[in-house]
PATIVEX-82969 format. One line per 2 residues: number of its first residue (from 1); their letters; for each residue x, y, z of C-alpha. Coordinates in steps of 0.25 Angstrom, whole numbers. Example, Ala and Ser with C-alpha at 12.3 -4.5 7.8 and 13.67 -1.06 7.14 Angstrom:
2
1	AS	49 -18 31 | 55 -4 29
***
This chain:
574
1	XX	305 -122 177 | 291 -118 180
3	XX	286 -104 184 | 289 -100 198
5	XX	276 -95 205 | 278 -87 218
7	XX	265 -84 227 | 265 -74 238
9	XX	254 -77 249 | 249 -66 257
11	XX	241 -68 270 | 229 -58 270
13	XX	223 -63 282 | 228 -52 291
15	XX	224 -41 280 | 210 -47 279
17	XX	209 -47 294 | 213 -32 295
19	XX	203 -28 284 | 192 -36 291
21	XX	195 -29 304 | 195 -16 297
23	XX	182 -18 290 | 175 -23 303
25	XX	181 -11 311 | 175 -2 300
27	XX	161 -9 299 | 159 -11 313
29	XX	164 2 319 | 154 9 327
31	XX	159 22 322 | 154 27 308
33	XX	165 24 298 | 166 25 282
35	XX	176 24 271 | 175 34 260
37	XX	183 36 247 | 192 48 248
39	XX	190 52 234 | 175 51 232
41	XX	171 53 247 | 162 41 244
43	XX	159 31 256 | 165 18 253
45	XX	161 11 266 | 154 14 279
47	XX	152 6 292 | 139 3 299
49	XX	141 14 309 | 141 24 298
51	XX	129 19 292 | 121 19 306
53	XX	127 32 310 | 125 41 298
55	XX	111 34 293 | 116 31 279
57	XX	115 17 274 | 128 10 269
59	XX	124 12 255 | 120 26 257
61	XX	134 29 263 | 141 22 252
63	XX	134 31 242 | 139 44 249
65	XX	151 52 250 | 157 57 263
67	XX	153 71 261 | 138 67 262
69	XX	140 65 277 | 144 80 278
71	XX	137 93 281 | 138 101 268
73	XX	146 112 274 | 157 102 279
75	XX	158 95 265 | 169 104 260
77	XX	177 102 273 | 175 87 272
79	XX	180 86 257 | 192 94 261
81	XX	195 85 273 | 194 73 263
83	XX	204 79 254 | 214 81 265
85	XX	213 66 270 | 225 60 275
87	XX	228 45 279 | 219 47 291
89	XX	209 58 296 | 205 63 310
91	XX	194 74 311 | 200 87 316
93	XX	186 92 316 | 172 86 317
95	XX	163 84 304 | 148 85 303
97	XX	141 73 297 | 127 71 292
99	XX	119 58 295 | 109 53 285
101	XX	97 60 293 | 104 73 293
103	XX	110 72 307 | 123 80 309
105	XX	134 73 317 | 148 78 320
107	XX	159 68 318 | 174 66 319
109	XX	180 58 307 | 192 49 307
111	XX	198 42 295 | 209 35 287
113	XX	213 32 273 | 210 18 268
115	XX	210 10 256 | 195 4 253
117	XX	192 -5 242 | 204 1 234
119	XX	199 15 236 | 206 27 244
121	XX	196 28 256 | 195 34 270
123	XX	190 27 282 | 182 36 291
125	XX	176 35 305 | 166 46 311
127	XX	164 49 325 | 152 57 329
129	XX	155 68 339 | 141 75 338
131	XX	137 72 352 | 150 76 357
133	XX	149 89 349 | 135 91 354
135	XX	140 89 369 | 152 99 366
137	XX	142 109 360 | 133 108 372
139	XX	145 110 382 | 149 122 374
141	XX	135 127 374 | 133 125 389
143	XX	147 132 391 | 141 144 384
145	XX	127 144 389 | 119 146 402
147	XX	113 132 405 | 100 138 411
149	XX	96 149 401 | 104 143 389
151	XX	109 158 386 | 124 160 383
153	XX	132 161 396 | 142 171 400
155	XX	154 165 393 | 146 164 380
157	XX	140 178 381 | 154 184 383
159	XX	159 176 371 | 147 180 362
161	XX	149 195 367 | 164 194 363
163	XX	161 188 349 | 151 199 347
165	XX	160 210 350 | 171 204 341
167	XX	161 205 329 | 164 215 318
169	XX	151 222 321 | 154 223 336
171	XX	156 238 334 | 141 238 335
173	XX	136 242 349 | 133 229 357
175	XX	126 228 371 | 128 219 382
177	XX	117 217 392 | 119 211 406
179	XX	106 207 412 | 104 204 427
181	XX	90 199 432 | 85 207 444
183	XX	79 199 456 | 83 185 450
185	XX	89 181 463 | 76 183 470
187	XX	69 173 460 | 80 163 464
189	XX	78 165 479 | 63 166 478
191	XX	59 155 468 | 72 146 467
193	XX	83 144 457 | 75 135 447
195	XX	65 147 445 | 77 157 444
197	XX	83 148 433 | 70 147 425
199	XX	69 162 427 | 83 164 420
201	XX	78 155 409 | 66 164 407
203	XX	75 176 407 | 84 170 397
205	XX	72 168 388 | 67 182 389
207	XX	81 187 385 | 81 178 373
209	XX	67 183 369 | 71 198 371
211	XX	84 198 365 | 83 190 352
213	XX	93 200 345 | 104 198 356
215	XX	117 192 353 | 118 184 366
217	XX	110 183 378 | 118 176 389
219	XX	116 172 404 | 129 177 411
221	XX	125 170 424 | 115 170 435
223	XX	104 180 431 | 113 189 422
225	XX	111 189 407 | 118 196 396
227	XX	115 200 382 | 123 205 369
229	XX	115 214 361 | 122 217 347
231	XX	121 229 339 | 114 238 349
233	XX	111 251 342 | 112 260 355
235	XX	113 259 370 | 98 263 370
237	XX	95 250 363 | 102 242 373
239	XX	95 249 384 | 81 246 377
241	XX	85 231 376 | 89 231 391
243	XX	76 238 395 | 68 228 387
245	XX	75 216 393 | 73 221 407
247	XX	58 223 404 | 58 209 398
249	XX	65 202 410 | 57 208 421
251	XX	44 202 415 | 38 191 425
253	XX	43 177 423 | 33 166 426
255	XX	40 153 433 | 32 142 440
257	XX	20 152 442 | 29 163 448
259	XX	30 176 441 | 44 181 443
261	XX	49 195 440 | 64 199 439
263	XX	71 210 432 | 84 213 425
265	XX	95 223 425 | 104 225 413
267	XX	118 231 410 | 122 235 396
269	XX	135 237 390 | 137 241 376
271	XX	149 237 366 | 158 243 362
273	XX	156 255 372 | 156 247 385
275	XX	166 237 381 | 172 230 369
277	XX	173 216 374 | 164 206 381
279	XX	169 207 395 | 169 222 396
281	XX	154 222 390 | 150 212 400
283	XX	156 218 412 | 151 232 408
285	XX	137 227 406 | 137 220 419
287	XX	141 233 426 | 130 240 419
289	XX	121 229 424 | 126 231 438
291	XX	122 246 437 | 108 242 432
293	XX	106 233 444 | 112 243 454
295	XX	102 254 449 | 90 246 453
297	XX	89 234 443 | 79 232 432
299	XX	86 242 422 | 98 242 413
301	XX	111 250 413 | 122 253 402
303	XX	136 252 406 | 144 264 408
305	XX	159 267 411 | 156 272 425
307	XX	151 258 429 | 165 252 425
309	XX	172 263 434 | 162 259 445
311	XX	165 244 443 | 180 247 444
313	XX	178 255 456 | 170 244 462
315	XX	181 234 459 | 192 243 465
317	XX	183 245 477 | 182 229 478
319	XX	197 227 478 | 198 238 489
321	XX	187 232 497 | 194 218 497
323	XX	207 225 501 | 200 233 512
325	XX	194 220 518 | 207 213 518
327	XX	215 224 523 | 205 227 535
329	XX	201 241 530 | 186 239 531
331	XX	179 244 544 | 167 241 552
333	XX	160 253 558 | 148 252 568
335	XX	135 261 569 | 127 260 582
337	XX	113 255 583 | 105 262 594
339	XX	93 256 602 | 82 266 603
341	XX	76 260 615 | 89 260 623
343	XX	96 271 616 | 109 263 615
345	XX	118 256 605 | 113 242 602
347	XX	123 239 591 | 132 244 579
349	XX	130 241 565 | 143 237 558
351	XX	146 245 545 | 157 242 536
353	XX	166 254 532 | 178 254 522
355	XX	188 265 522 | 195 266 508
357	XX	205 276 504 | 202 284 516
359	XX	187 285 515 | 175 276 518
361	XX	169 269 506 | 154 269 507
363	XX	148 255 511 | 138 257 500
365	XX	150 256 490 | 158 245 496
367	XX	147 236 502 | 140 233 489
369	XX	154 230 483 | 157 220 494
371	XX	144 213 492 | 146 213 477
373	XX	160 207 478 | 157 197 490
375	XX	167 205 499 | 155 207 508
377	XX	156 193 514 | 170 195 519
379	XX	168 209 523 | 155 205 530
381	XX	162 195 538 | 173 205 542
383	XX	162 215 547 | 155 204 555
385	XX	168 200 562 | 172 215 564
387	XX	158 219 569 | 157 208 579
389	XX	171 210 584 | 168 225 587
391	XX	155 222 593 | 161 212 603
393	XX	168 224 610 | 155 232 611
395	XX	145 232 623 | 138 218 623
397	XX	124 224 620 | 129 231 607
399	XX	128 223 594 | 134 224 580
401	XX	126 224 567 | 133 219 554
403	XX	127 220 540 | 127 207 532
405	XX	127 208 517 | 117 199 508
407	XX	130 194 502 | 135 189 515
409	XX	123 179 516 | 129 172 503
411	XX	141 168 512 | 138 155 519
413	XX	148 159 530 | 140 171 534
415	XX	135 164 547 | 149 159 550
417	XX	154 173 548 | 145 179 559
419	XX	148 167 568 | 163 170 566
421	XX	161 185 569 | 154 182 582
423	XX	163 172 587 | 176 180 584
425	XX	170 192 591 | 163 185 602
427	XX	151 194 599 | 137 189 604
429	XX	129 186 592 | 117 194 597
431	XX	126 206 596 | 128 204 581
433	XX	117 209 571 | 117 206 556
435	XX	110 216 547 | 105 211 534
437	XX	97 217 523 | 85 211 517
439	XX	93 207 504 | 99 196 512
441	XX	85 190 513 | 81 194 499
443	XX	93 185 493 | 94 170 497
445	XX	83 172 507 | 83 158 513
447	XX	98 156 514 | 100 170 520
449	XX	88 168 530 | 95 155 534
451	XX	108 163 537 | 101 174 544
453	XX	94 163 553 | 108 157 556
455	XX	113 171 560 | 101 173 569
457	XX	104 160 576 | 118 165 579
459	XX	111 175 588 | 114 187 579
461	XX	104 197 576 | 99 200 561
463	XX	94 214 556 | 88 218 543
465	XX	95 231 538 | 89 241 529
467	XX	74 237 532 | 63 242 523
469	XX	71 245 511 | 70 231 504
471	XX	59 223 498 | 54 212 508
473	XX	59 216 522 | 46 213 529
475	XX	46 198 524 | 60 197 529
477	XX	56 201 543 | 48 188 542
479	XX	58 179 537 | 69 182 547
481	XX	69 187 562 | 77 199 561
483	XX	82 206 574 | 82 220 568
485	XX	77 229 556 | 85 241 552
487	XX	77 251 546 | 84 257 533
489	XX	90 271 535 | 82 276 522
491	XX	69 276 531 | 77 284 542
493	XX	83 294 533 | 69 300 528
495	XX	62 298 542 | 61 313 544
497	XX	54 316 530 | 47 303 527
499	XX	35 298 535 | 35 285 528
501	XX	49 282 533 | 44 284 547
503	XX	33 275 545 | 42 264 539
505	XX	51 265 551 | 40 264 561
507	XX	34 252 553 | 47 245 553
509	XX	49 248 568 | 35 243 571
511	XX	38 230 563 | 51 228 570
513	XX	44 229 583 | 33 219 580
515	XX	43 209 575 | 53 211 586
517	XX	64 217 577 | 72 229 581
519	XX	72 241 571 | 84 249 568
521	XX	83 263 561 | 96 265 552
523	XX	101 279 548 | 96 287 560
525	XX	103 300 559 | 95 311 566
527	XX	88 312 579 | 74 314 572
529	XX	76 300 565 | 80 294 578
531	XX	67 299 585 | 59 294 573
533	XX	64 280 572 | 63 279 587
535	XX	48 284 587 | 45 274 576
537	XX	50 262 584 | 64 259 579
539	XX	72 252 590 | 86 255 585
541	XX	93 266 577 | 106 268 569
543	XX	112 280 562 | 121 292 562
545	XX	113 298 573 | 121 289 583
547	XX	133 286 575 | 139 283 562
549	XX	146 269 560 | 159 270 568
551	XX	172 261 568 | 173 250 579
553	XX	183 258 587 | 173 269 589
555	XX	161 260 594 | 164 259 609
557	XX	165 275 610 | 152 276 601
559	XX	145 266 610 | 149 274 623
561	XX	145 287 616 | 131 283 612
563	XX	128 275 624 | 133 287 633
565	XX	124 297 624 | 112 288 626
567	XX	115 287 641 | 115 302 642
569	XX	102 303 634 | 95 293 643
571	XX	100 300 656 | 95 313 650
573	XX	82 306 646 | 81 301 661
***
C-alpha cells in the first residue's frame, strides 16, 4: 500500500486583505506615523506624512533612532518611557520633537506593540498640538496681563507678590507701591479715551524704564499701577524711588501734537512691618495712596496703623449711615436766604443733618463718605423729596435750594428724581433751586451740561455754589445760563481785615449784575459783614446773622419772626 499523503489547505485571502488594508492605512494616513524597533530604537518604517512633516527623507529617517527627534533634555525621559512600554501607549504628557530645520513642535503620541518583519516593534502616531498649546499659552497670558499696556494685571500681580513673600529670603524688607495718576480723567474728558489709552501706554513704558530692578510692575485697573520692590534697604530708599517716579511721571507727554501733563500720587507699604501677606500689603498701600491724594496729590505717603484705624472707623460709619437712611434717622434742616433789596426771605437752603448716638455728625465727615460709597445718590433723592414736600407748605413766593453732588450726575435717573419730587409735592418748579459746584462741570462736561439743560427746561433754577474757589468758574458762566452765583464764605470771613476780599466780592457782584445773575453772600455772621456785602452789590445773603439751619417744624415760626422783624425795621425807617 502506498504512502498516505495529507494536505491542509489554508485560505490566506482574508489575511492578505487585512495586511494590505493596514499597510494602506499606515502609508496614506495624514497623521505622521512610524514603526521602530523596541530594542534598538531604530526606525523600521515611516509614512509619507512623517517624511513631509519632519523634513527628513525616508532614507534619513531609516538611518536614525527615535531619540534623535527629541530635545536633549527629554531623551532620558523618552528612554525611560520606552522601557516601560506595554501593549499599547497613550500620552499622559506632551513631548517636544525637533524637525530637521530645528523647529520645535509639541506632540501627543499614541502607539501599540506589533510584529514587523519578524522583529518586536511599535507602531506610533504623533499628533501636533503646538498651535493648541500656543493658543492656550496666549489665553493664559491674556488672563494675567493687561491688554492695553501688556503689564501684569491685578491677579498676576497679587500672585507674584504672594510668591515673593513665600521665598526664603522674604525676611528682607520689601516695598509695595500703589501709584495713581493725577488729572488723568481730565485727559479723557478733554482729548478722548483713545488719547487716554495712549497716555497709559506711555506711562507703562516710563515705569518699565525707571524700574528695571523692580520684581513686578502691574496695572491694577484704570489709572492705577503697582510695583514690587524687593530687598529695600530702608524706608528712606523706598521714599527716594517714589519721589523719582513722581518726578518722572509728571514730565510732559507728547501725543498727536499735544503736550499733556499729569501727575502721580503714591502709597507705600513695607513688608513685613505693614503686612505679611499680599492682601494686607495691597490694602495698606492703597490706604497710604488715599492719604497721599487727600493731602494734595503729587506726593507719596507711607502706611501707618492710624490709617487702618481710620479705615475701620469709616467702614463702621458707612454701616451706621446705611442704617440711618433705612431707619429714617437723617434730617433736613433749612437756612434762610435773605433778599437785600426787599429785606425778606426768598428761600431756604436744605442742609442734611445726621444725629448719631445723641450728637450731630459733622457733614464734612459723612458727606464725603456718602459720596465715596455711592450712598449719596439714595440720600440725595430723599433730600429732594423731603425739601420739596416741606417747601410746598411755605408761602408761595418762598423757594427751596437743594445741593447736588457731582456723584448724582453719574446717575441716569437724576432728572427723573427731580420730576418725581416735584410731582409728589405739588411744588411749582420755579420754587426749586438746585445748587452745584464747578466740579460738576469739570467732570464729564458735555454729559453734565446736557443734564443741567434738561433740569433748566423743567423750570427749576440752577445756581453755582462756592464761586471763586475753583479753577475755571468764569468759563463755566459762559457755558451755562446760571440763575445765581453763591460767593464762598471764605471771602466773607476775612472781609473786615482783607481789602482784597472786598474787591473780589465787589467784582463778582458787578459781574453777576452785568450777566443778569443774582449773587448770594454765604456765611454772613455780623452786621458789619452785612453792610459790606450790601454796599458791594450783593443781592442776597445767608448766614448765622439771620439764623442757623433749623428743622422743618420750626420754619413757619422763623418766617414769621424774620418777616415781622423786617416789617418793624421798614416801619421805623419810614
